[in-house]
VOPAGU-2260 file (C-alpha; in pm, 1 decimal, decimal comma):
REM VOPAGU-2260
SITE   aa  ch    i         X         Y         Z
SITE  MET   A    0     333,5     658,1    2720,5
SITE  LEU   A    1     154,2     542,8    2411,9
SITE  LYS   A    2    -164,5     722,9    2328,1
SITE  ARG   A    3    -468,2     547,1    2182,3
SITE  ILE   A    4    -686,5     754,9    1952,7
SITE  PHE   A    5    -994,5     670,7    1751,0
SITE  SER   A    6   -1068,8     413,7    2022,6
SITE  ASN   A    7   -1436,9     356,0    1957,2
SITE  HIS   A    8   -1683,8     395,8    1676,0
SITE  SER   A    9   -1843,7     718,8    1795,9
SITE  VAL   A   10   -1507,5     884,3    1853,3
SITE  ILE   A   11   -1393,9     765,2    1512,4
SITE  LYS   A   12   -1697,9     926,4    1348,8
SITE  ARG   A   13   -1658,8    1257,1    1534,3
SITE  LEU   A   14   -1287,8    1291,8    1471,7
SITE  LEU   A   15   -1314,6    1183,2    1113,0
SITE  PHE   A   16   -1588,4    1439,5    1058,2
SITE  VAL   A   17   -1346,9    1708,1    1180,9
SITE  LEU   A   18   -1071,2    1569,6     959,1
SITE  ILE   A   19   -1303,4    1557,5     659,1
SITE  ILE   A   20   -1415,3    1917,4     699,4
SITE  PHE   A   21   -1058,4    2026,6     753,9
SITE  SER   A   22    -929,4    1833,0     453,7
SITE  ILE   A   23   -1194,4    1984,6     229,2
SITE  ALA   A   24   -1100,4    2332,6     345,6
SITE  THR   A   25    -722,8    2294,8     348,8
SITE  ALA   A   26    -621,9    1981,9     154,7
SITE  CYS   A   27    -286,7    2061,8       0,5
SITE  LYS   A   28    -283,8    2042,6    -376,7
SITE  THR   A   29      20,0    2220,7    -510,6
SITE  LYS   A   30     231,6    2210,7    -820,9
SITE  LYS   A   31     525,4    2396,7    -964,5
SITE  PRO   A   32     461,1    2646,4   -1246,4
SITE  GLY   A   33     465,4    2480,0   -1584,1
SITE  SER   A   34     355,4    2134,7   -1468,6
SITE  ALA   A   35     100,4    1929,8   -1662,7
SITE  VAL   A   36    -271,8    1978,3   -1614,2
SITE  ALA   A   37    -361,3    1863,3   -1261,9
SITE  ILE   A   38    -520,3    1526,6   -1203,8
SITE  ASN   A   39    -876,8    1515,1   -1075,5
SITE  PRO   A   40    -861,9    1528,2    -693,2
SITE  VAL   A   41   -1226,5    1431,6    -637,9
SITE  PRO   A   42   -1177,2    1051,2    -627,1
SITE  LEU   A   43    -888,4    1095,6    -382,2
SITE  THR   A   44   -1079,7    1334,8    -157,8
SITE  THR   A   45   -1385,7    1108,6    -164,0
SITE  TYR   A   46   -1177,7     805,0     -73,8
SITE  PHE   A   47   -1013,9     981,4     219,4
SITE  GLN   A   48   -1345,6    1113,5     348,6
SITE  ASN   A   49   -1489,1     761,8     346,3
SITE  SER   A   50   -1182,7     605,7     507,5
SITE  GLU   A   51   -1060,0     583,4     864,5
SITE  LEU   A   52    -709,1     700,0     771,5
SITE  PRO   A   53    -576,8     977,5     997,7
SITE  ALA   A   54    -361,8    1138,1     724,4
SITE  ALA   A   55    -191,1    1071,9     392,6
SITE  ILE   A   56      13,0    1261,0     135,8
SITE  MET   A   57     103,9    1165,9    -219,6
SITE  GLY   A   58     278,6    1330,2    -510,3
SITE  TYR   A   59     416,7    1271,2    -856,1
SITE  ALA   A   60     664,2    1429,9   -1096,7
SITE  GLY   A   61     813,5    1388,8   -1439,7
SITE  LYS   A   62    1171,5    1435,8   -1559,9
SITE  ASP   A   63    1125,4    1814,0   -1551,0
SITE  GLY   A   64    1090,0    1796,3   -1173,1
SITE  ASN   A   65     749,4    1964,4   -1167,1
SITE  MET   A   66     554,4    1814,4    -878,6
SITE  GLU   A   67     188,1    1789,5    -785,8
SITE  TRP   A   68      87,2    1703,7    -428,7
SITE  PHE   A   69    -230,8    1581,6    -262,4
SITE  ALA   A   70    -243,7    1598,0     116,1
SITE  TYR   A   71    -519,2    1491,6     354,0
SITE  GLY   A   72    -542,0    1524,3     727,4
SITE  PRO   A   73    -308,0    1678,2     985,2
SITE  SER   A   74      62,7    1612,9    1041,9
SITE  VAL   A   75      -7,3    1531,6    1406,0
SITE  TRP   A   76    -306,7    1302,7    1442,6
SITE  GLY   A   77    -601,8    1493,2    1579,7
SITE  GLY   A   78    -430,8    1827,0    1512,4
SITE  LYS   A   79    -551,2    2126,2    1315,8
SITE  ASP   A   80    -275,8    2179,4    1059,2
SITE  SER   A   81    -253,1    2019,9     715,3
SITE  ILE   A   82      10,2    1760,0     639,8
SITE  SER   A   83     250,6    1863,8     363,7
SITE  GLU   A   84     527,4    1735,9     138,3
SITE  ASN   A   85     778,4    1900,1     372,9
SITE  ASN   A   86     673,5    1701,3     677,7
SITE  ILE   A   87     915,8    1434,5     792,7
SITE  PHE   A   88     829,4    1063,3     800,2
SITE  ARG   A   89    1003,3     749,1     915,7
SITE  ILE   A   90    1070,5     602,4     571,7
SITE  PHE   A   91    1196,8     259,3     683,7
SITE  SER   A   92    1293,8      44,3     382,6
SITE  MET   A   93    1277,1     334,6     141,5
SITE  THR   A   94    1619,6     402,5     298,4
SITE  LYS   A   95    1758,0     110,6      98,3
SITE  ALA   A   96    1755,9     280,9    -241,7
SITE  ILE   A   97    1943,1     583,3    -104,7
SITE  ALA   A   98    2209,4     362,8      55,0
SITE  SER   A   99    2236,5     160,4    -266,4
SITE  VAL   A  100    2322,6     477,2    -457,3
SITE  GLY   A  101    2592,0     549,7    -198,8
SITE  ALA   A  102    2743,0     204,2    -247,4
SITE  LEU   A  103    2734,0     230,2    -626,7
SITE  GLN   A  104    2928,3     554,6    -604,0
SITE  LEU   A  105    3208,6     350,8    -445,9
SITE  VAL   A  106    3182,1     100,7    -732,1
SITE  GLU   A  107    3219,9     386,5    -981,3
SITE  GLN   A  108    3531,7     499,6    -795,9
SITE  GLU   A  109    3667,1     142,5    -823,3
SITE  LEU   A  110    3697,3     117,7    -446,1
SITE  ILE   A  111    3492,8    -202,9    -455,7
SITE  GLY   A  112    3360,5    -428,7    -730,5
SITE  LEU   A  113    3007,5    -562,6    -750,5
SITE  ASP   A  114    3139,0    -918,0    -761,8
SITE  ASP   A  115    3441,9    -891,0    -534,2
SITE  PRO   A  116    3435,0   -1155,3    -257,8
SITE  LEU   A  117    3393,8    -972,7      72,8
SITE  ASN   A  118    3579,7   -1224,5     289,5
SITE  GLU   A  119    3873,9    -996,0     363,0
SITE  LEU   A  120    3683,7    -668,4     383,5
SITE  MET   A  121    3393,2    -796,4     596,4
SITE  PRO   A  122    3496,0   -1112,6     785,6
SITE  GLU   A  123    3245,7   -1025,4    1059,2
SITE  MET   A  124    2974,8   -1080,2     795,6
SITE  THR   A  125    3111,6   -1360,6     579,3
SITE  THR   A  126    3192,1   -1590,0     873,5
SITE  ILE   A  127    2829,1   -1595,8     990,9
SITE  PRO   A  128    2713,1   -1956,8     940,2
SITE  ILE   A  129    2407,0   -2081,2     755,1
SITE  LEU   A  130    2107,0   -2228,2     937,3
SITE  THR   A  131    1981,8   -2531,6     745,7
SITE  GLU   A  132    1622,3   -2647,9     713,6
SITE  LYS   A  133    1703,6   -2912,9     977,0
SITE  GLY   A  134    1814,0   -2648,3    1223,8
SITE  GLU   A  135    2185,0   -2721,0    1189,6
SITE  LEU   A  136    2458,2   -2462,3    1139,9
SITE  MET   A  137    2702,1   -2501,4     853,4
SITE  GLU   A  138    2983,0   -2299,5     700,9
SITE  ALA   A  139    2903,0   -2115,6     378,4
SITE  SER   A  140    3054,8   -2245,6      56,4
SITE  ASN   A  141    2991,5   -1939,3    -162,0
SITE  PRO   A  142    3145,0   -1594,2    -104,2
SITE  ILE   A  143    2918,8   -1296,3     -46,7
SITE  THR   A  144    2950,5   -1004,0    -287,2
SITE  LEU   A  145    2809,4    -653,0    -298,3
SITE  ARG   A  146    2578,4    -765,0    -579,3
SITE  HIS   A  147    2436,5   -1036,3    -350,6
SITE  LEU   A  148    2369,6    -777,4     -79,6
SITE  LEU   A  149    2209,6    -522,6    -311,2
SITE  THR   A  150    1981,1    -786,9    -464,8
SITE  HIS   A  151    1887,1    -966,4    -139,0
SITE  THR   A  152    2046,5   -1292,7    -251,0
SITE  SER   A  153    2303,8   -1304,7      31,5
SITE  GLY   A  154    2097,1   -1536,6     252,2
SITE  PHE   A  155    2032,9   -1283,4     528,4
SITE  GLY   A  156    1668,8   -1253,8     637,9
SITE  TYR   A  157    1464,0   -1052,4     883,8
SITE  GLU   A  158    1393,7   -1228,8    1211,7
SITE  PHE   A  159    1042,3   -1080,2    1236,8
SITE  MET   A  160     955,0   -1225,9     895,5
SITE  ASP   A  161    1100,9   -1577,8     923,5
SITE  PRO   A  162     985,3   -1856,4    1160,0
SITE  ARG   A  163    1323,4   -2030,8    1151,9
SITE  LEU   A  164    1502,6   -1719,6    1270,1
SITE  GLN   A  165    1233,7   -1649,9    1529,3
SITE  SER   A  166    1277,9   -1994,5    1685,2
SITE  PHE   A  167    1656,7   -1993,0    1662,7
SITE  GLU   A  168    1827,7   -2020,1    2002,2
SITE  LYS   A  169    2028,5   -1699,7    2045,3
SITE  SER   A  170    2154,5   -1728,9    2402,0
SITE  ASP   A  171    2512,0   -1820,9    2299,5
SITE  TRP   A  172    2510,1   -1642,8    1964,4
SITE  SER   A  173    2799,3   -1395,3    1930,8
SITE  TYR   A  174    2774,6   -1281,1    1568,8
SITE  GLU   A  175    2657,3    -935,4    1459,2
SITE  ASP   A  176    2358,8   -1075,0    1269,3
SITE  MET   A  177    2132,3   -1377,4    1265,4
SITE  PRO   A  178    2235,6   -1688,3    1067,4
SITE  ARG   A  179    2195,1   -1681,3     694,2
SITE  LEU   A  180    1935,0   -1917,9     551,7
SITE  PHE   A  181    2112,3   -2026,9     232,5
SITE  ASN   A  182    2434,2   -1985,8      37,5
SITE  SER   A  183    2467,4   -1656,9    -147,3
SITE  GLY   A  184    2319,5   -1652,1    -495,1
SITE  GLU   A  185    2091,6   -1951,7    -439,0
SITE  ASN   A  186    1767,8   -1771,0    -354,2
SITE  TRP   A  187    1605,1   -1432,7    -292,6
SITE  LEU   A  188    1520,2   -1333,8      64,5
SITE  TYR   A  189    1429,9    -994,8     202,9
SITE  GLY   A  190    1640,4    -913,9     504,7
SITE  THR   A  191    1933,8    -729,4     656,6
SITE  SER   A  192    2157,0    -726,7     348,5
SITE  LEU   A  193    2138,4    -348,0     312,6
SITE  ASP   A  194    2242,1    -296,3     673,3
SITE  TRP   A  195    2564,5    -470,6     574,8
SITE  VAL   A  196    2591,7    -244,8     270,3
SITE  GLY   A  197    2588,2      49,2     510,4
SITE  LYS   A  198    2872,2    -104,2     710,5
SITE  ILE   A  199    3069,0    -154,2     387,6
SITE  ILE   A  200    3020,4     212,7     295,5
SITE  GLU   A  201    3146,7     314,8     638,4
SITE  LYS   A  202    3448,1      86,5     625,3
SITE  ILE   A  203    3557,4     193,5     276,9
SITE  SER   A  204    3484,8     565,7     316,8
SITE  GLY   A  205    3609,1     598,2     672,9
SITE  GLU   A  206    3297,0     799,1     758,0
SITE  ASP   A  207    2978,9     714,0     942,8
SITE  LEU   A  208    2679,9     655,9     716,6
SITE  GLU   A  209    2504,9     978,9     814,1
SITE  THR   A  210    2810,9    1182,6     715,7
SITE  TYR   A  211    2872,9     988,4     395,3
SITE  LEU   A  212    2516,9    1017,2     266,3
SITE  ARG   A  213    2491,7    1386,8     356,3
SITE  LYS   A  214    2814,6    1457,2     166,8
SITE  ASN   A  215    2750,2    1236,6    -134,4
SITE  VAL   A  216    2376,1    1175,6    -183,5
SITE  THR   A  217    2122,5    1360,3      29,2
SITE  GLY   A  218    2328,9    1678,2      57,7
SITE  PRO   A  219    2398,2    1726,4    -313,9
SITE  LEU   A  220    2032,3    1650,6    -394,3
SITE  LYS   A  221    1921,8    1910,5    -134,9
SITE  MET   A  222    1730,6    1646,4      57,8
SITE  ASN   A  223    1762,0    1867,1     362,7
SITE  SER   A  224    1490,3    1690,8     562,9
SITE  THR   A  225    1648,2    1345,5     523,9
SITE  TRP   A  226    1853,1    1227,6     821,7
SITE  PHE   A  227    1913,2     935,3    1055,5
SITE  ASN   A  228    1921,8    1189,4    1338,2
SITE  VAL   A  229    1680,0    1469,6    1253,7
SITE  PRO   A  230    1831,0    1805,6    1358,2
SITE  GLU   A  231    1653,6    1971,7    1647,7
SITE  ASN   A  232    1532,1    2262,5    1434,8
SITE  LEU   A  233    1346,1    2017,4    1205,7
SITE  GLN   A  234    1198,8    1783,0    1465,6
SITE  GLU   A  235     862,9    1961,5    1485,5
SITE  ASN   A  236     812,0    1861,2    1120,9
SITE  ILE   A  237     804,1    1491,0    1214,8
SITE  VAL   A  238     457,4    1343,3    1166,5
SITE  SER   A  239     260,2    1113,9    1393,2
SITE  TRP   A  240     315,5     742,2    1357,5
SITE  GLY   A  241     172,1     437,5    1526,3
SITE  SER   A  242     -23,4     119,4    1470,1
SITE  ARG   A  243    -375,6      18,2    1385,3
SITE  ASP   A  244    -582,3    -260,1    1535,2
SITE  SER   A  245    -949,1    -340,3    1587,4
SITE  LEU   A  246    -978,8     -57,9    1841,8
SITE  GLY   A  247    -836,8     209,7    1618,1
SITE  PHE   A  248    -502,1     388,5    1593,5
SITE  GLN   A  249    -243,0     380,0    1868,7
SITE  GLU   A  250      10,6     662,0    1846,7
SITE  TYR   A  251     377,5     611,8    1932,8
SITE  PRO   A  252     611,9     881,8    2066,4
SITE  ARG   A  253     657,3    1114,6    1771,6
SITE  ILE   A  254     998,4    1271,3    1827,5
SITE  PRO   A  255    1302,0    1051,5    1907,0
SITE  THR   A  256    1457,9    1115,7    2244,8
SITE  LYS   A  257    1795,1     949,0    2185,3
SITE  LYS   A  258    2058,0    1015,4    1920,4
SITE  ILE   A  259    2153,9     700,8    1731,5
SITE  THR   A  260    2514,1     612,8    1651,8
SITE  THR   A  261    2456,8     285,2    1466,8
SITE  PHE   A  262    2301,0     361,6    1130,2
SITE  SER   A  263    2067,1     122,0     951,7
SITE  ALA   A  264    2106,5     146,5     574,7
SITE  GLY   A  265    1815,8     -93,5     552,6
SITE  GLY   A  266    1556,6     122,7     723,8
SITE  GLY   A  267    1681,3     397,1     953,1
SITE  LEU   A  268    1621,6     722,3     768,4
SITE  PHE   A  269    1368,4     994,3     829,8
SITE  GLY   A  270    1273,9    1202,3     527,4
SITE  SER   A  271    1012,0    1418,5     360,4
SITE  PRO   A  272     797,9    1321,6      60,3
SITE  LYS   A  273     945,1    1613,6    -135,0
SITE  ASP   A  274    1300,0    1496,9     -63,3
SITE  TYR   A  275    1221,0    1146,5    -180,0
SITE  LEU   A  276    1051,7    1263,8    -495,9
SITE  ASN   A  277    1357,9    1481,2    -567,7
SITE  PHE   A  278    1569,8    1167,2    -533,7
SITE  LEU   A  279    1348,0     976,3    -777,5
SITE  VAL   A  280    1350,2    1263,7   -1027,4
SITE  CYS   A  281    1729,8    1244,1   -1022,6
SITE  MET   A  282    1700,8     875,0   -1108,2
SITE  LEU   A  283    1454,8     955,5   -1390,2
SITE  ASN   A  284    1723,2    1189,6   -1525,0
SITE  ASN   A  285    1989,4     915,7   -1523,1
SITE  GLY   A  286    2163,2    1050,7   -1213,1
SITE  ASN   A  287    2169,3    1412,2   -1325,6
SITE  TYR   A  288    2059,4    1689,6   -1092,6
SITE  GLU   A  289    2091,9    2065,5   -1088,3
SITE  GLY   A  290    2459,3    2108,4   -1010,1
SITE  GLY   A  291    2603,5    1770,4   -1092,2
SITE  GLN   A  292    2578,4    1397,5   -1149,7
SITE  ILE   A  293    2503,3    1169,5    -853,2
SITE  LEU   A  294    2574,3     854,1   -1057,8
SITE  LYS   A  295    2682,1     795,0   -1414,9
SITE  PRO   A  296    2394,3     723,9   -1657,4
SITE  GLU   A  297    2529,5     374,2   -1721,5
SITE  THR   A  298    2525,9     303,1   -1347,6
SITE  VAL   A  299    2164,1     416,7   -1316,6
SITE  ALA   A  300    2076,2     191,0   -1610,3
SITE  LEU   A  301    2259,3     -95,2   -1438,5
SITE  MET   A  302    2080,3     -46,7   -1108,3
SITE  SER   A  303    1745,3     -32,4   -1288,2
SITE  SER   A  304    1791,6    -366,6   -1466,0
SITE  ASN   A  305    1730,3    -718,3   -1337,7
SITE  HIS   A  306    2018,7    -880,4   -1149,3
SITE  LEU   A  307    1853,2   -1201,1   -1036,5
SITE  PRO   A  308    1937,8   -1537,8   -1192,8
SITE  SER   A  309    1675,3   -1651,0   -1442,2
SITE  ASN   A  310    1533,1   -1905,3   -1196,5
SITE  LEU   A  311    1463,6   -1649,1    -924,0
SITE  THR   A  312    1179,7   -1401,1    -876,7
SITE  ILE   A  313    1069,2   -1205,9    -571,1
SITE  ASN   A  314     698,7   -1287,1    -586,5
SITE  SER   A  315     435,8   -1492,4    -766,0
SITE  GLY   A  316     396,7   -1215,9   -1024,6
SITE  GLY   A  317     745,7   -1284,9   -1153,9
SITE  ASP   A  318     891,0    -949,1   -1049,7
SITE  THR   A  319    1267,8    -931,3   -1024,9
SITE  HIS   A  320    1522,8    -709,1    -849,8
SITE  GLY   A  321    1775,7    -450,0    -957,8
SITE  LEU   A  322    2055,3    -299,4    -750,1
SITE  ALA   A  323    1822,8     -74,1    -548,4
SITE  TRP   A  324    1457,6    -172,4    -589,6
SITE  ALA   A  325    1218,2    -433,6    -726,8
SITE  ILE   A  326    1163,7    -444,7   -1101,7
SITE  GLU   A  327     808,6    -471,5   -1236,4
SITE  ASN   A  328     777,2    -778,2   -1461,9
SITE  SER   A  329     410,1    -870,1   -1439,5
SITE  GLU   A  330     187,7    -853,6   -1746,1
SITE  ASP   A  331    -104,0    -815,9   -1504,2
SITE  GLU   A  332      24,5    -486,2   -1357,7
SITE  GLU   A  333    -247,9    -225,3   -1411,4
SITE  PHE   A  334     -45,9      92,6   -1433,7
SITE  ARG   A  335     332,9      74,0   -1420,3
SITE  SER   A  336     540,1      -9,3   -1726,3
SITE  ILE   A  337     729,1    -336,6   -1737,4
SITE  GLY   A  338    1074,6    -257,6   -1603,5
SITE  SER   A  339     954,3       7,9   -1357,0
SITE  GLY   A  340    1118,3      20,4   -1017,2
SITE  TYR   A  341     918,1      17,7    -696,3
SITE  TRP   A  342     942,8     -46,9    -324,4
SITE  SER   A  343     784,9      52,1       4,9
SITE  GLY   A  344     845,0     126,6     370,7
SITE  LEU   A  345     727,4     -74,9     668,0
SITE  ALA   A  346     489,7     196,6     792,0
SITE  ASN   A  347     290,8     194,9     465,6
SITE  SER   A  348     484,5     429,6     242,7
SITE  ASN   A  349     540,4     354,1    -127,3
SITE  TYR   A  350     723,2     473,8    -433,6
SITE  SER   A  351     746,6     381,6    -799,0
SITE  LEU   A  352     986,5     488,9   -1071,5
SITE  ASP   A  353     854,8     441,3   -1423,3
SITE  LYS   A  354    1129,0     537,2   -1668,9
SITE  GLY   A  355     921,9     400,7   -1955,9
SITE  LYS   A  356     661,1     672,1   -1899,0
SITE  ASN   A  357     896,1     918,4   -1725,8
SITE  ILE   A  358     702,2     942,8   -1404,2
SITE  ALA   A  359     782,1     896,9   -1036,2
SITE  LEU   A  360     530,3     866,0    -752,1
SITE  VAL   A  361     551,1     871,1    -374,3
SITE  TYR   A  362     283,5     796,5    -113,9
SITE  PHE   A  363     313,6     830,6     263,4
SITE  THR   A  364     113,9     728,0     562,7
SITE  ASN   A  365     296,9     630,4     880,8
SITE  PHE   A  366     144,9     339,8    1067,6
SITE  PHE   A  367     163,3     -37,3    1111,3
SITE  PRO   A  368      85,0    -309,4    1019,2
SITE  TYR   A  369     249,3    -312,1     681,4
SITE  GLY   A  370      13,0    -385,1     394,0
SITE  ASP   A  371    -290,6    -225,5     558,6
SITE  LYS   A  372    -558,1    -270,7     293,3
SITE  GLU   A  373    -721,9      69,1     329,4
SITE  THR   A  374    -402,6     267,1     283,1
SITE  GLN   A  375    -264,9      41,5       8,8
SITE  ASN   A  376    -589,2      82,0    -186,2
SITE  PHE   A  377    -550,9     458,5    -150,6
SITE  TYR   A  378    -203,4     436,7    -301,4
SITE  ARG   A  379    -327,6     227,8    -593,0
SITE  LEU   A  380    -613,0     473,6    -651,2
SITE  PHE   A  381    -357,7     753,5    -664,3
SITE  GLU   A  382    -151,7     558,7    -918,8
SITE  GLN   A  383    -463,9     501,8   -1125,3
SITE  GLU   A  384    -554,6     871,6   -1128,8
SITE  VAL   A  385    -201,5     975,6   -1223,9
SITE  TYR   A  386    -168,9     723,3   -1505,5
SITE  MET   A  387    -515,1     807,8   -1637,8
SITE  LYS   A  388    -415,7    1172,2   -1657,9
SITE  MET   A  389     -81,9    1086,3   -1818,1
SITE  SER   A  390    -255,4     880,8   -2084,9
SITE  LYS   A  391    -472,1    1183,3   -2177,6
SITE  ASN   A  392    -184,6    1432,9   -2200,3
């Protein structure tokens, strides 16, 4: 059963009052010894107190790995604990960058090339036809490559985001994915490309994606709270998640009841804020981590550079796309350096990776709909406070 909380104005005010008092008393603000002078938490605390958000946590780090965290509200909505960087969230599309690193490891090992046609390796993908603007199906004329998949130029979209795919008649459809919407390389479209990257990793490595990433990415980086199937001993760390509408917040079942066997490289991981910030710090350090090298420095540089044709951008701001995340290219961006990487998760989580200023940020709430103004403004306020402090150091 789904549980509706914060269902009317008076309840909202009472529960938020409890959350406010609790956040003032126990808001987590921690940093490792030797980190820079802490940013001013007052604007963040004030924002949270004046918001209707049930909980949020955010943190930042530099190349040295020293982290500072700001946490507000409980891990379980309406509870009495304080959310922390070790709690576990559904990270949705923030999975993509981790899977991209896994695929680029295979490129480094020369087991696949970025521009190798995938017709022989993945016929179940490359034979999927294209749905034209007129609603007709046609055979693709361009091969799909790993570069197309990593940059979202393969033609695959998300059904929930595209009216053509939503209205497509699927009763006799036998393919593993929806039709593509254009020939590879002709446009940029956010969609299921990274799910196919996961299948490629599995086919080449001979291992399921959970096993491969634990052995080669999340395990070496000690991201021990990051899993497709969260181990039973960690499940109590999973935070509340749900959706927001005009009546308030509706909570979904918190802990999964079924083990999954089909792994989505596009959005299936659970993980903690600390794990993800550790991952980004590794990227700030050109793939180096304590104990090894997750990717070669030249590969990290490659993944952090634009790979879209000159006529393509991903938004009206002119931002482009690397081999794992979007690339900031807007002169109007308030905080991040041009060339910074960034992306987000469907349940309103965000990250940015600014190698120009050697700083990485993560921000987590866990509710729909994506793009909720109140939580996105909180994230941007956090960015502002961090960059203001960095400019003074």
